[in-house]
N, C-alpha and C positions, 0 to 999 in steps of 0.2 A: 504494500500500500504506500502510495506517495505521501509526502508530508502534507500536501494540499488535501488529499482524500482523508487523511487521518484527522486533520483539523475540522473538516466538514462533518466527519462522523462524530467527533467529540461535541461539536456545536449542536448536532441533531439530538444527541443523547441529553445534553443540557436542556434543550427545549422540551423534550419529552418529560424530564423530571420536573421542570418548572410548571408545565401544563398539569401534570398529575398533582403537584402540590397546590396549585391554584384551585383545581377542582375539589380537592379535599378541604381546603380552607373555605371555599364557598359553601360546600355542603355542611360543614361544621357551623358556619355563621347562620345559615338558614335554619338549622336545627335549634341553635341557641335562640334565635329570634322567635321561633314558634313556641319554644318553652316559656320565654318571657311573656309573650302575648297570652298564652293559655293558662298562666298561673292564676289561681283564684284568690290568692292572698299576696299582697305586695305593699311596699311602703309608699310607692308613687306609681303613676302611670307613665310608661315610657313615651318619649316624643315620637318614636317611629311606629307606635302601635295603633293609633286611631286610623280609621278608614276615611276616604273622601266623603262618603255619605254621613258618617258620624260628625265630621267637622262641619259639614253644611247644616246638619240638623241643629248643631249648637248655636248657629247664628240666630236662629229664631228665638233664642233665650235672651237676646240683647234687649235691654230696657229702652226700646226706640220704636217710633211709629213706622211700621213697615209699609204704610201707604204714602209716606213722605217721598218726594222726588229723590232720585239717586243723585249722588254727588257728581260734580264736574270740576276737575282741577282744584280740589281742596275745599269746596264749599259744602253745604249740607251737613251730612252726618260727620264728615271729617272735621269741619269747623266746630261742630258741637263737641266732638271728642277733645279737640284742642282746648276748648273752654273748660271742659270738665277737669282735664289734667291741670291746667293753670289754677283752677279753684282748689284742687286737692293739695297742690304744692304751695299755694299762697303767692303765686307770681302774677305779674301783670299780664303775661301772654305765654302761649306755648305753640309750637309749630310741629306738625306731624311730618315724620320722615320715613321713607320706605325701610331704612335700616339704621341701626345704631352706629355703624361704621360711618355712614354718610353724615349723620347728625354730629358726631364728634369731630370729624374732619372739618365740617363747616364751622362749628363753634370755635375750635381752636384757631382756625384761619381768621375768623372775624376778630377774635381777641388780639391776635398778632397785629392785625391792621390798626386796631384802636390803640394798642399800647406802643406800637412801633418796635416791638421786640419779638423776633420769630422763634425764640427759645421757649420750650415748654418743659417745665420740671415735672417729672412723673416717675413712677416705679418701673424698673425694667421688666417686671412680670405683668404689667398692665396690658389691657386689651390692645391699645394702639401699637405697642411694641412687639407683641407676640402674634396677633391674629389679624392684622390688617395689611400684611404684605409691604410694610414700609411706606404706606401711603402718606403719612405725615410729611415725609421729606420728598418722596417721588411726585406726589400729586400737589401737595400744598406748599412745598418749599420751606417747611418748618424744620427745626432742629430740636433734639431732646437732650435733656441732662437729668442725671439721677442723684437726688439727695441721699438715697440709701439703695444698697444692692441686696441686702439680706431679705429673706422671705417674710417680711413683716411690714406694717405701715411705718412711714417715717416719723421721727419725733419733731416737735416744734424747733428744737435746737438744731437739728440737721437741716431743716429748711432755712432757718435764720442764718446759719453759718455757712451755707453752701457757697463755695468760692466763685461760682459762675453766675452772672446776672441772668435773670429769666423774666419773661413778661407774664406768664401764666403758670399757676400751680394747678395741676390736674390730680385729683384724688379719686381713686377707684374705691367705691364704697358699696359692698365689701370688696376686698382684693381677692378675687376668685382663685387664681392659681396658687396663692399662698395658703389657701384653706378657708376661703370666704371670711377673711379677717377684717374686723372693724377696729378703729381706735376707740378709746373711751370718749365720752362726751367732752371731758376736760382736755384730752389730747386733741380732739377735733377742733375745738375752739382755739386752742393754742396754735395749731397748724395754720388756721385761717389768719389769726393775728400775726403770725410770723411772715406770712406772705404779704399781708397789708403793709407791714413795716418795710418791706422791700419794694413797695409800690407795684406789686403784682396783683393780677386778678385771680380769682379762684373758680375753677370749673369742677363740678362733681360728675364723674362717671358713675351715675347712679342706676346702672342697668338693673341692679337688685336693691335699690334704695327702699322700695316698698316695704320690705320685711325688716328694715333696720330699726324700726321704732321701739321694739322690745329691748334691744341691747342698749340703745341710747336713752331710753326712758323719756323720749320726747316725741311730739306729734310730727307728722311729715312736714308741715309748713314751717315749723321752728327749725328743723334740720335744713330744709332747702334755703331758708332765709340766710344761712351763713355764706352761701356761695353767690357768685355773680351770675352763674348759669348752671343749669342742671339738666343732664340727659337721663331719661328713664326708658327702660324697655317695656314694651307692651305684650311680650310673650314669655319672657324668661321666668317670671313668677306669676304672671296673670293668666297664662295659658292661651293667649291670643294667637292668631295665625302668624303675624309678623309685624314689624314696624316699631317706631320709637317716637318719643316726643322730646323736644328741646325747649326748656322753659327758662324764662328770665325777664328782664325789663322789656317793655313793649318795643322801644326803638331797636334794641339789640335783636329781638326775635324777628322784627320786620326785615332787618338786614340779612338774617340767616335765610329767610324765605327767598331773597334774591339769589343767594348762593345755592340754595336748594335747587332752584330752576337751572342754574348753570351746571350743577353736578348731575343733572338728569333725573331729579327727584320730583319734578312737577308732573305727576302721573294723572292720566285721564280720569280713571275711576279707581277708588280704593275703599268702597263701602264694605267689602268683606272684612278687611283688616280693621276698619273702624268699628264695625259691629262687634267683632270678636273681642276687641279691646274693651268696649263698653260692657260686654258681658263679663269679661274677666274682672273689671273693676267692681262690678256689682257682686259677683260670686266669690272670687278669690281674695280680694283685698281685705274684706272683714275676717277671713279665716287665717290670714298669715300669722297673727300672733299665736294662735293655737298650734299652728305648724311648728313655730319656733320652740314653743314649750315642749311639744312632743319630741322634737329632734333631740332635746336635752335628755329626755327619758330614754330614748333609743340609744343615744351615744353612751350613757352610763351603763345600760344593760349590755351593750356590745363589749365594753371593757371588762365587765364581770364575766361574760361568757367566754371570752378569750382566756382570761386568767384561770377560770375553772377548768378549761380544757387543757391547760398546760402548754399553750402555744409559746414557743421559745421567745418570741418578741412580737409585739403588736403596738399600733399607735392609732388612737382616735384623735384627730386634730381639727380644731382645737378640742381640748378635753370637754369643755362646756361650749357647745356651738354658739356662735354669735348670731347666726341666722338659722333657717330650716335646712341648710345644706352644710355638709362637712366632709372631711376626708377620712378614709380608713386605709391603713398601711399594714401589710403582712409580708413575712420573709419567704415568699414562694414565687414561682414563675407565673407570669400574668396569665398565659393561656391555661395553665392548670387551674388557677383560681376561677377564671371565667367559666371553664368547663364544669367545675364543681358546682357553681351557682346554677348553671343550666340544668344539671342533673337533679339537683334538689328541687327545682321548679317542676321538672318532668315527673319526678317520682312522688312528690308530696303535694304539689300544687302551691307551694310556698316559695315566693321569690324574695330573697334577701339582698343579693348583689347581682348586678348585671356585668358590665364589661370592666376588666382590670387592665392597667397599663404599667409597663416597667418604668419606674421612676426612682430618682435618687441613686443610692449606691447599688452596685450589681447584686442581684438576688432579691431586691425589694420591689414590690408592686403596690399600686395605689388605685383606689376607686373612690368616686364621689357618691355620697348618699344624699337624697333629697326626700323630705317628709312632706307629703301633701294629704289630701282627704283620705285616700285608702289606708294610710298609715296611722290614722288617729286612734284606731281601735286596738293597736298592738299594745300588749302589756309587757313589762320586763320579762315575765315568764315566757311569753311568745318569742321574744328576741333570743332568750337563752336557748330555747328549743331549736330555733332556726340556726343559730350559730353552731350548736352541736351537730345538727344534721349536715350543715355545710362542711364543717371540718372533717366529718366522717367520710366525705366523698372526695377529699383531696388525694 
């Protein structure tokens, strides 16, 4: 066999192996998805599980006149949603955006123009740095700087003493990738004061701000009043289809509407997103404090369950969740943990964990837990039983 023929044969063999592995992976993922969807008991409903018909049916639950004219380019139900969000946050105005990414890009760009400083101080684990493809610099021409790099919220001293000037301080509340972490109320007011001392404006990435009231012990409008502008998601905690709102002073919000159009966000009709957001505000927003309290019950029971089973190492982070979402860490391979959770769901109808990911040091894996309405009935004993069944299938 010639060298060229040998290379071709090796390449063909590699392709066959990769194809077989891909087919096995797809089959495994389909089995896992079926197990998750079929589980009768779960802590929350997965975002991939609803059908199109189910999502359409939920729109009828929105507290809105279904005989009203459909929206056109942001009027009608979209404008009514904007007014409702502004009312809840205590701001003069709010603008609907198709995505949170667009909302934040526009907000930070507008503040850079107003302050004359294109530098944004934020956390390196924040959404614009990790999940927006570098758009702050590539699309908006902005630059970022990091008062802290550790997986936690910055301190007021770190903001005050940061050596580089910046025009905007962006705080992600909560900081999702660090474990859905919030500062204390005193730390938050100190962070805002530190930014003001540097003549910087403050923008809250409040994608999950809705559920922060329990931790801060303050109403939404008092929290939002600390910032110059606030972005909130309409699906991450509210269960809407998609979309976000950007809230703040009327003149600023009007300017963001101009940039929304330039960024391609002036959409012809958006009533499905607006209706689902209104339904979420009516259904989920009042329940969020109960979700947070139940998350703390589940987190404590998980720690007890792992300890009772003799797991060599585990971590529930934070130990007392700041919101209704938190991280769980275990010293096993991610696929093994994901498979164990799927088998528990298949064999018992109880779904404790979905997908795990390799994170941190080699050999460690992490998953995120969210507690919503389906998880409110779980007792500590239920969690202990589910942990034992999960670990038995590793």
